[in-house]
N, C-alpha and C positions, 0 to 999 in steps of 0.2 A: 220508490225508485231505488233507494239504497239497498233494500232487502233483495230486490230483483237482481241488482248488479252483483251482490254477494253470492246469491244462489248460482248465477251464471258463472261467476269466477270459480266457485267451488266445484260446480259440475265440470267445467273445463279442466280444472286441476285433476279431478278424478279420472277423466278420460285420458289425459296425458299420462298419468300414473299407470293406468290400466294398459295403455299402449306400450309404455316402456317395459312394464312387467312382461307383457306378451312377447315383445321383441327379445328381451333377455332370455325368456324361457325357450323361445323358438331357436335362437342362436345357440343356446346351451345344448338343446336337444340335437341340433344339426351337428354341432361339434362332437357330441357324444356318439352320434351315428357314424361319423367319419373315423372314429377311433378304430383301433384294431378289433376285429371280430372276436378275438380271444377275450378282450376286456368285457364285451357284451355277454359272451358265454359265461364268463366267471361271475358277472353280476347276476345273471339268471340262475346259475347254479347256487349262489349264495342265497338268493331270495327263495329258491325252492327248498333249500336246507332249513332256512328259518321257518318258512310256512309249515314244513313237515314237523319240525320240533314243536311249534306252537300248537298245531292241531293235535299232536300226540299228547302234549301236556294237558290240553283242554279235555280230551277224551279220558284221560287217566288221572284226573285230579284226586280222586279218592282211592287210588290204588298205589299205596306207598311203595310197593315192590317194583313198580314200573317207572318211578320217578328217576332213578339213576339212568335209565335208558333215555329219558327225555333230556337229561343233562348232557349225555353223550351226543345227542342230536344238536343241542345248542352249541356244544364244543365244535362240532363239524361246521356249523354255520360260521362260527368265529374263525375257525381255521381257514375257511374259504375266503372270508372277508373280515379281517381283524378290526375294521372300522364299522362294526355292525352293532349299534347301540341296543337295538331290540333283542338281539341274541344274548348279550351280557345280562340284560335285565330279566329276560325269560329264565335264564339259568339261575339268577338270584331268587326268583320266585319259586323255582323248583326246589332249591336248597331250603328256602323258608318252609315249604310244605314238609320237608324231611326233618325240620327242626335242627338243621345244621347251620347254626347262626354265624359261626366263624366264616364259613364259605359264602354265606349271604353277603356279609360285609365285604369280603374279598371280591365278589362278583360286582358289587356296586362300585367298589374302588376301581376295578378294571374298566367299568363302564365310564366312570368319571374322567378317565384319561383318553377315552375314545373321542375322536374329533367330531363324529356325527352327533354325539350326545351334547356337545357344546354348541352345535350350530343347527343343522337341519332337524334333529330330533330332540331339541332342548325341551320342548313342552312335554313330550313323552317321557323324557328322562326325569324331569322335575315331578311329574305326576306319579311316576313309578317309585321314585325315591321317597315321596311322601307316603305312598301306600305301603311300601316295604318298611319304612320307619314306624308307621302306625301299627303294622303287624308285629314288629318287634316290641313296641311299647305295650301292646295288649297281652303279650306273654311275659311281661315284666323284664325284658332284656333292655333296660333303659340305657346302659352304656353303649350297646350296639346300635340302638335307635339314634342316639346322639351322634355317634360316629357316621351313620348314614346321612343324617341331616347336615353334618359338617361337610361331608363330601359334596352334597348338593349345593350347599352355600358357597363352596369354592367355585362352582360353575355359575351360579346366579345368586350373588350375595344379598340382594334386596328382596328375595322371594318371601312375602309375608306369611304364606301358609307354612313354609318350612321353618321360618323363624318362630312362629307361634307353636308349632309342634315340638320344636327343639326346647323351647322354654318350658313347655308342659312336661317333657321327658326329664329335663333337669330338675324341675320341682319334685317330680315323683321319685327321682333318684335320691334327692336330698332328704326326703321324708321317709326313706326306706329304713 
């Protein structure tokens, strides 16, 4: 009887949570739709610019001569929407492919001050920071990797994957 009651209570809680989430999302969407049409157009333009940059980068991964063009496309996406976490991180990856490590770190730094990287895109930001840091680690840019990990830890201080990767980079730097 107790287990049945617990299951019923848990199911009820989940239903209430789902309804609350749906209501919040629906109200947010309605508020967004009521906003000025220009905001919607700007959002659409920013998404188009980001998608264009990401597609371009994916198609030209192995053509180093075209990577600066991909960076310009990410810059356009950032110019249209400065709170575009994915654009900053796409730009960081393009710089990494060019072996321009100073600008990799700068792009991750810019991303870490972007509000969406701290909220709605935090999982994407943390995974990207881990990936970028690992890329720097494998080319023996330990100081840059540690800097990227520290930026990520400023956003999410208790991220185990980042903490472990940072410790590994610090050990490698110390044994160098």
